[in-house]
C-alpha positions in Angstrom: -59.3 -18.7 -34.1 -56.0 -16.8 -33.9 -55.1 -15.0 -30.8 -54.3 -11.3 -30.1 -52.3 -12.1 -27.0 -49.2 -10.4 -28.5 -51.1 -7.2 -29.4 -49.1 -4.1 -28.6 -50.1 -2.5 -25.3 -51.2 0.7 -27.0 -54.0 -1.3 -28.8 -56.9 -3.1 -27.4 -59.4 -5.6 -28.7 -62.5 -3.4 -29.0 -64.7 -6.3 -30.2 -64.2 -9.9 -31.3 -67.3 -11.4 -32.7 -68.2 -15.1 -33.1 -68.0 -14.8 -36.9 -64.4 -13.8 -36.6 -64.8 -10.1 -37.2 -62.5 -8.1 -34.9 -62.0 -4.4 -34.2 -58.8 -3.2 -32.6 -58.6 0.4 -31.1 -55.5 2.5 -30.5 -55.3 4.3 -27.2 -59.0 4.6 -26.5 -58.0 6.2 -23.2 -56.7 9.2 -25.1 -59.5 9.4 -27.7 -62.1 10.3 -25.1 -63.6 13.7 -26.2 -61.3 15.6 -23.9 -57.8 14.9 -25.3 -58.8 13.9 -28.8 -62.1 13.6 -30.5 -63.5 10.0 -30.5 -64.1 10.1 -34.3 -60.3 10.2 -34.7 -59.8 7.0 -32.8 -57.4 4.8 -35.0 -59.1 1.5 -35.5 -58.2 -1.6 -37.4 -60.9 -3.9 -38.7 -60.4 -7.5 -39.5 -63.3 -9.0 -41.5 -64.0 -11.8 -43.9 -65.2 -10.1 -47.0 -65.1 -6.4 -47.4 -66.2 -4.3 -44.5 -67.9 -1.7 -46.7 -70.6 -4.1 -48.0 -73.8 -2.1 -48.5 -76.4 -2.5 -45.7 -79.5 -4.4 -46.5 -78.0 -6.5 -49.2 -77.5 -10.1 -48.0 -74.1 -11.5 -48.8 -73.6 -15.1 -48.0 -69.9 -15.5 -47.0 -68.2 -18.6 -48.3 -65.4 -20.3 -46.3 -62.9 -19.4 -49.0 -63.8 -15.7 -49.1 -60.7 -13.6 -48.3 -60.0 -11.8 -45.0 -59.3 -8.1 -45.0 -57.5 -5.8 -42.6 -58.4 -2.1 -42.9 -56.9 0.7 -40.8 -59.0 3.8 -40.2 -57.6 7.0 -38.8 -61.0 8.8 -39.2 -64.2 7.8 -41.0 -62.9 9.2 -44.3 -59.2 8.5 -43.8 -58.2 4.9 -44.2 -55.5 2.6 -45.6 -56.6 0.5 -48.5 -58.0 -2.8 -47.3 -55.4 -5.6 -47.6 -56.7 -9.1 -48.5 -55.4 -12.4 -47.0 -56.3 -16.0 -47.8 -56.8 -17.0 -44.2 -57.8 -15.4 -40.9 -54.6 -16.5 -39.3 -52.6 -14.6 -42.0 -54.8 -11.6 -41.5 -54.3 -11.7 -37.7 -50.5 -11.9 -38.2 -50.6 -8.9 -40.6 -52.8 -7.0 -38.2 -50.4 -7.6 -35.3 -47.5 -6.4 -37.4 -49.3 -3.3 -38.6 -50.5 -2.3 -35.1 -47.0 -2.8 -33.7 -45.5 -0.6 -36.4 -48.2 2.0 -35.8 -47.7 2.1 -32.1 -44.0 2.3 -32.3 -44.0 5.1 -34.9 -42.8 2.9 -37.8 -45.9 3.4 -39.9 -46.4 6.5 -42.0 -50.0 7.3 -41.3 -49.5 10.9 -42.5 -49.4 9.6 -46.1 -53.1 8.6 -45.8 -54.2 12.2 -45.5 -54.9 14.3 -48.6 -55.3 17.4 -46.4 -53.1 17.0 -43.4 -54.4 18.2 -40.0 -51.0 19.2 -38.6 -51.9 19.8 -35.0 -53.7 16.5 -34.7 -50.9 14.6 -36.5 -48.2 16.2 -34.4 -50.1 14.9 -31.3 -50.4 11.5 -32.8 -46.7 11.5 -33.5 -46.1 12.2 -29.8 -48.3 9.2 -28.9 -46.5 6.9 -31.2 -43.0 8.2 -30.7 -42.8 8.9 -34.4 -40.7 11.8 -35.7 -42.5 13.9 -38.3 
């Protein structure tokens, strides 16, 4: 299993399950109902097979099923899932994306159809990104 030892300090491993699924969270100390609503907690999911499989439908994963990373800014605001052949490649891509996000080098504003300017301005402050 690949390691998240080099994960940017602004992110933390929220869960890392035995089957390899991992959830990373951005600044959970800030998305705490007082400063920002928890529903807006940026999260990155690393899964084998698509994360949005319908519940109740059994899907037997095969070892050669692709791995996906998906970044969510809110439940209905996400970056298109990106596939990778191996978990190691997906972890490397997740580490790169989370670093770019945390340092303001990722354009998360482009994911919004209807921007929430006050929220995005505050997120810009947290990431050091200039709008």
